[in-house]
C-alpha positions in Angstrom: -56.6 -92.3 -173.5 -54.7 -95.4 -174.9 -54.6 -93.9 -178.4 -53.3 -90.6 -177.0 -50.2 -92.1 -175.3 -48.2 -92.7 -178.6 -49.1 -89.1 -179.8 -48.0 -87.7 -176.4 -44.7 -89.6 -176.6 -44.1 -88.4 -180.2 -44.8 -84.8 -179.2 -42.5 -85.0 -176.2 -39.7 -86.6 -178.1 -40.0 -84.1 -180.9 -40.1 -81.1 -178.5 -37.0 -82.4 -176.6 -35.0 -82.7 -179.8 -36.1 -79.3 -181.0 -35.0 -77.6 -177.8 -31.8 -79.5 -177.6 -30.9 -78.8 -181.2 -31.7 -75.1 -180.7 -29.6 -75.0 -177.5 -26.6 -76.6 -179.2 -26.7 -75.0 -182.6 -28.6 -71.7 -182.1 -29.8 -70.2 -185.4 -28.0 -73.1 -187.3 -30.4 -75.7 -185.9 -31.7 -77.9 -188.6 -34.0 -80.4 -186.8 -37.2 -78.4 -186.9 -37.1 -77.6 -190.6 -39.3 -78.5 -193.5 -36.4 -80.4 -195.2 -35.8 -82.5 -192.1 -39.5 -83.2 -191.7 -39.5 -84.5 -195.3 -36.5 -86.6 -194.6 -38.1 -88.1 -191.5 -41.3 -89.0 -193.2 -39.4 -90.5 -196.1 -37.2 -92.6 -193.9 -40.3 -93.8 -191.9 -42.2 -95.0 -195.0 -40.4 -98.3 -195.5 -40.8 -99.4 -191.8 -44.3 -97.9 -191.6 -45.8 -99.7 -194.6 -44.3 -103.1 -193.4 -45.6 -102.3 -189.9 -49.1 -101.9 -191.2 -49.0 -105.6 -192.1 -47.3 -106.4 -188.8 -50.2 -104.7 -187.0 -52.6 -107.3 -188.5 -50.3 -110.2 -187.4 -49.8 -108.9 -183.8 -53.5 -108.2 -183.3 -54.2 -111.8 -184.3 -51.7 -113.0 -181.6 -48.9 -113.8 -184.0 -45.5 -112.4 -184.9 -43.4 -112.4 -188.0 -39.6 -112.3 -187.7 -39.1 -112.9 -191.4 -40.4 -109.5 -192.4 -36.9 -107.9 -192.8 -35.5 -110.6 -195.1 -38.8 -110.8 -197.0 -38.6 -107.1 -197.8 -35.0 -107.6 -199.1 -36.2 -110.6 -201.1 -39.0 -108.6 -202.7 -36.7 -105.8 -203.6 -34.1 -108.2 -205.0 -36.7 -110.0 -207.1 -37.9 -106.6 -208.4 -34.4 -105.5 -209.3 -33.6 -108.9 -210.9 -36.8 -108.7 -213.0 -35.8 -105.3 -214.3 -32.2 -106.2 -215.0 -33.1 -109.4 -216.8 -35.9 -107.6 -218.9 -38.3 -110.3 -217.7 -41.1 -109.7 -220.1 -38.7 -110.0 -223.1 -37.0 -113.0 -221.6 -40.3 -114.8 -221.1 -41.4 -114.0 -224.7 -38.2 -114.9 -226.6 -36.1 -116.8 -224.1 -33.3 -114.1 -223.8 -32.7 -110.4 -223.4 -30.6 -107.9 -225.3 -27.7 -107.7 -222.8 -27.5 -111.5 -222.5 -27.4 -112.3 -226.2 -25.0 -109.4 -226.8 -22.7 -110.7 -224.2 -22.8 -114.2 -225.8 -22.0 -112.7 -229.2 -19.1 -110.8 -227.8 -17.7 -113.9 -226.1 -18.0 -115.9 -229.4 -16.2 -113.2 -231.4 -13.4 -113.1 -228.8 -13.1 -116.9 -229.0 -13.0 -116.8 -232.8 -10.1 -114.3 -232.7 -8.2 -116.6 -230.4 -8.9 -119.7 -232.4 -6.0 -121.4 -234.2 -7.2 -124.3 -236.2 -9.4 -123.9 -239.3 -12.0 -126.3 -238.0 -12.4 -124.3 -234.8 -12.6 -121.1 -236.7 -15.3 -122.5 -239.0 -17.3 -123.7 -236.0 -17.0 -120.4 -234.2 -17.9 -118.4 -237.4 -21.1 -120.4 -237.7 -21.7 -119.7 -234.0 -21.2 -116.0 -234.4 -23.6 -116.0 -237.4 -26.3 -117.7 -235.4 -25.8 -115.3 -232.4 -25.9 -112.3 -234.7 -29.2 -113.4 -236.2 -30.5 -114.1 -232.7 -29.4 -110.7 -231.5 -31.3 -109.0 -234.3 -34.4 -111.0 -233.4 -34.2 -110.1 -229.7 -33.6 -106.4 -230.4 -36.6 -106.3 -232.8 -38.7 -108.1 -230.1 -37.6 -105.8 -227.4 -39.5 -102.9 -228.9 -42.7 -104.9 -228.3 -42.0 -106.6 -225.0 -39.6 -104.4 -223.0 -42.3 -101.8 -222.2 -44.1 -104.5 -220.3 -41.1 -105.3 -218.0 -41.8 -102.6 -215.3 -45.4 -103.8 -214.8 -44.3 -107.4 -214.7 -41.4 -106.6 -212.3 -43.8 -104.8 -210.0 -46.1 -107.9 -209.9 -43.1 -110.1 -209.2 -41.8 -107.9 -206.4 -45.1 -107.4 -204.6 -46.2 -111.0 -205.4 -43.0 -112.3 -203.7 -44.0 -110.5 -200.5 -47.5 -112.1 -200.7 -45.9 -115.5 -201.3 -43.7 -115.1 -198.3 -46.7 -114.2 -196.2 -48.7 -117.1 -197.6 -45.9 -119.6 -196.8 -45.8 -118.3 -193.2 -49.5 -118.6 -192.8 -49.7 -122.1 -194.2 -46.8 -123.3 -192.0 -48.3 -121.8 -188.9 -51.8 -122.9 -189.6 -51.2 -126.5 -190.7 -48.2 -127.4 -188.7 -49.7 -125.7 -185.6 -46.3 -124.4 -184.6 -45.5 -121.2 -182.7 -45.2 -118.3 -185.1 -41.9 -117.2 -183.5 -40.3 -120.5 -184.5 -41.8 -120.7 -187.9 -40.9 -117.2 -188.9 -37.4 -117.5 -187.4 -36.9 -120.4 -189.9 -38.4 -118.6 -192.9 -36.3 -115.5 -192.0 -33.2 -117.5 -193.0 -35.1 -119.2 -195.9 -35.9 -115.9 -197.5 -32.4 -114.5 -196.9 -30.9 -117.6 -198.7 -33.5 -117.3 -201.5 -32.5 -113.6 -202.1 -28.8 -114.5 -202.1 -29.4 -117.3 -204.6 -31.4 -115.0 -206.9 -28.7 -112.3 -206.7 -25.9 -114.9 -207.1 -24.6 -113.8 -203.6 -24.0 -110.2 -204.8 -26.0 -107.0 -205.5 -28.4 -106.9 -208.4 -27.9 -103.6 -210.2 -30.3 -102.8 -213.1 -29.2 -99.9 -215.2 -30.6 -96.8 -213.6 -30.8 -94.9 -216.9 -32.4 -97.5 -219.1 -34.0 -100.2 -217.0 -35.4 -98.5 -213.9 -38.6 -96.6 -214.5 -38.7 -93.0 -213.2 -41.8 -93.8 -211.3 -39.9 -96.4 -209.2 -36.9 -94.2 -208.6 -39.1 -91.2 -207.6 -41.4 -93.1 -205.2 -39.4 -92.0 -202.2 -37.3 -89.3 -203.8 -37.1 -85.9 -202.1 -36.1 -84.1 -205.3 -38.4 -81.1 -205.8 -39.7 -82.4 -209.2 -40.7 -85.7 -207.6 -42.7 -84.3 -204.7 -46.5 -84.1 -204.5 -47.8 -81.4 -202.1 -44.4 -81.2 -200.5 -44.0 -84.9 -199.9 -42.8 -88.0 -201.9 -45.5 -90.1 -203.5 -44.6 -93.0 -201.3 -45.5 -91.1 -198.1 -49.0 -90.4 -199.5 -49.4 -94.0 -200.6 -48.5 -95.1 -197.1 -51.2 -92.9 -195.6 -53.7 -94.2 -198.1 -52.9 -97.8 -197.2 -53.2 -96.9 -193.5 -56.7 -95.5 -194.0 -57.6 -98.6 -196.1 -56.3 -101.0 -193.4 -58.1 -99.0 -190.6 -61.3 -99.3 -192.5 -60.8 -103.1 -193.0 -60.1 -103.6 -189.3 -63.0 -101.5 -188.0 -65.8 -101.9 -190.5 -65.5 -105.4 -192.0 -66.3 -108.9 -190.7 -62.7 -109.9 -191.4 -61.5 -107.2 -189.1 -63.7 -108.4 -186.3 -62.3 -111.9 -186.8 -58.7 -110.7 -186.5 -59.4 -109.1 -183.1 -61.4 -112.1 -182.0 -58.6 -114.6 -182.9 -56.0 -112.4 -181.1 -58.2 -112.0 -178.0 -59.0 -115.7 -177.5 -58.4 -118.2 -180.3 -60.2 -121.0 -178.7 -63.3 -118.9 -178.1 -63.1 -117.6 -181.7 -63.1 -121.2 -183.0 -66.1 -122.1 -180.8 -68.0 -119.1 -182.2 -67.6 -120.6 -185.7 -64.7 -118.6 -187.0 -62.4 -120.6 -189.4 -59.2 -119.7 -187.5 -57.0 -121.6 -189.9 -58.0 -119.9 -193.1 -58.3 -116.5 -191.4 -54.7 -116.8 -190.2 -53.6 -117.7 -193.7 -55.4 -114.6 -195.0 -53.8 -112.4 -192.2 -50.3 -113.5 -193.0 -50.8 -113.2 -196.8 -52.2 -109.7 -196.4 -49.3 -108.8 -194.2 -47.1 -110.2 -197.1 -48.8 -107.7 -199.4 -47.5 -104.8 -197.3 -44.1 -106.5 -197.2 -44.0 -106.5 -201.0 -44.9 -102.8 -201.1 -42.1 -102.2 -198.5 -39.8 -104.1 -200.9 -40.8 -101.6 -203.7 -40.0 -98.8 -201.3 -36.6 -100.4 -200.5 -35.8 -100.6 -204.1 -36.9 -97.0 -204.7 -34.4 -95.9 -202.0 -31.5 -98.0 -203.1 -32.3 -98.6 -206.9 -30.5 -102.0 -206.4 -31.5 -105.4 -205.0 -29.3 -106.1 -201.9 -30.2 -109.5 -200.3 -28.8 -108.3 -196.9 -30.5 -104.9 -196.9 -33.4 -106.1 -194.7 -31.3 -107.7 -191.9 -32.4 -106.2 -188.6 -35.4 -104.4 -190.1 -37.8 -106.8 -188.5 -37.0 -105.3 -185.1 -38.0 -101.8 -186.2 -41.2 -103.1 -187.8 -42.2 -105.0 -184.6 -41.1 -102.1 -182.4 -43.3 -99.7 -184.3 -46.4 -101.7 -183.4 -45.4 -102.2 -179.8 -44.4 -98.6 -179.2 -47.7 -97.5 -180.8 -49.6 -99.4 -178.1 -49.9 -102.9 -179.6 -49.7 -105.9 -177.4 -47.5 -109.0 -178.0 -50.3 -111.0 -176.3 -52.6 -110.2 -179.2 -56.0 -108.5 -179.4 -54.8 -105.0 -179.3 -53.1 -102.6 -181.8 -54.1 -99.7 -183.9 -53.1 -98.3 -187.3 -52.6 -94.8 -185.9 -50.5 -96.1 -183.1 -48.3 -98.1 -185.5 -47.6 -95.0 -187.7 -46.9 -93.0 -184.6 -44.5 -95.6 -183.3 -42.6 -95.7 -186.6 -42.4 -91.9 -186.5 -41.1 -91.9 -182.9 -38.1 -94.1 -184.0 -37.4 -92.0 -187.0 -37.5 -88.8 -185.0 -35.1 -90.3 -182.4 -32.7 -91.3 -185.2 -32.9 -87.9 -186.9 -32.6 -86.1 -183.6 -29.6 -88.1 -182.5 -27.9 -87.4 -185.8 -28.6 -83.7 -185.5 -27.1 -83.7 -182.0 -24.0 -85.7 -183.1 -24.9 -88.9 -181.2 -23.0 -91.9 -182.5 -24.7 -94.8 -184.1 -23.9 -97.3 -181.3 -25.6 -95.0 -178.8 -28.6 -94.6 -181.1 -29.0 -98.4 -181.3 -28.8 -98.7 -177.5 -31.3 -96.0 -177.1 -33.7 -97.8 -179.5 -33.2 -101.0 -177.5 -34.1 -99.3 -174.3 -37.2 -97.8 -175.8 -38.3 -101.2 -177.0 -37.8 -102.8 -173.6 -39.8 -99.9 -171.9 -42.6 -100.3 -174.4 -42.8 -104.1 -173.8 -42.6 -103.5 -170.0 -45.5 -101.0 -170.2 -47.5 -103.5 -172.2 -46.9 -106.2 -169.6 -47.9 -103.8 -166.8 -51.1 -103.0 -168.6 -51.9 -106.7 -169.0 -51.3 -107.3 -165.3 -53.7 -104.5 -164.4 
C-alpha cells in the first residue's frame, strides 16, 4: 500500500489537470497530449536522475543540500572542458582559439608600435606565435576528437568528487550531514563561479558541442528514440540498476541498515564510515549525470543554474514516500515524486497559473509530504 500512494497521487493530480484544462480550453486543451507528455518527462529527467542518488542518501539517514550547486558545477566543468578543447590543451599546452587570439593581439600591438626596437620585438613575437599556431592546428587533428570523451569524464567525475568530499567530511568529522552539505553547497557554487570567471561558459554549439550531448534531452523528432529523448530512457535504465543494487546486493542491505539504526549496524559489523563514503560518492555519480543533462538542456555552463534545485531533488524522494529519518525510500516512489512536481508545473502553466503561485503550491506539497511522513513515524 505504501508504494501505491505516490502512484495514486500522481494519477489524481494528472486527472485533475486534464479535467481543468478541458473545462477551460475545450478542444484547444493541450495538457493531455503526446507533446506535453514528452515535455513533462524531459523536464523531469534532470531532477529525477539526481533524486536517484538522493534516494540512497536519504535511505542511509543523511541529506545532501549541495546537490543543486554540484549539478551546476558538473555542467560548468563539462562546458569549460569543451570550450578549452581540453585534450588538445593537455597535449600541447594551448588550444586553437587561445593561440589565435594571442597572435591577433600581437599583430594589433605591432601595428600600434612606434619605435623600431618595439616593432622588431613584436615582429619576432608574431613569428613565434605564427609557428606555434601552425603546430597547434596540426595537433588539433589528432587530439581534438578526444575532447568530448575527456570532457564527459571531467563533468561526471566532478559530481563523483563532490559526493566523495561530502562523504569524507561527514564520516571523518562526524558532523551532521545538514551542516556539512550546507557548507559544501556554497563551496561548489564558488568553485563553479571561479572556473567560469563569474560568467557563463559558452562553448561553440556548431564546432565544440557534440551532437550526442545536445540531443540527450532534445525533443526534436530526429533526436527521439521510441518517441522519447535518449536521456529519459537512460534515466529509466539507471533507476532499474539502482533498484537492483538496493534490493539484491549486500551493499543495498547495508544502506537500509545504516539508515534504520546506525548504532545497531555498527554492532553488526558493518563498516559504517566506508559505506557512508560509498553512498555519497555513488550519489555524486548521479549528480554528475544530472550535470550532463543540465548541459544538454542549456548547452552552456551557468554556475548559478542549480540554485534551488536541491529542494526539488529532496522533495522528489519525500513526496515519493521516503523518510527524512532514514531507512525508507524507493526508486519507483522517487521517480513518481519527480513526475508529480513536473505534472503540477506543466498543469499550472497550461491553466495560466503564475510562477509565484506555482512555487507556493510546491512548498505546500512539500510541507504536506513531510507532515505525512511524521504522522507515519508517530504511528
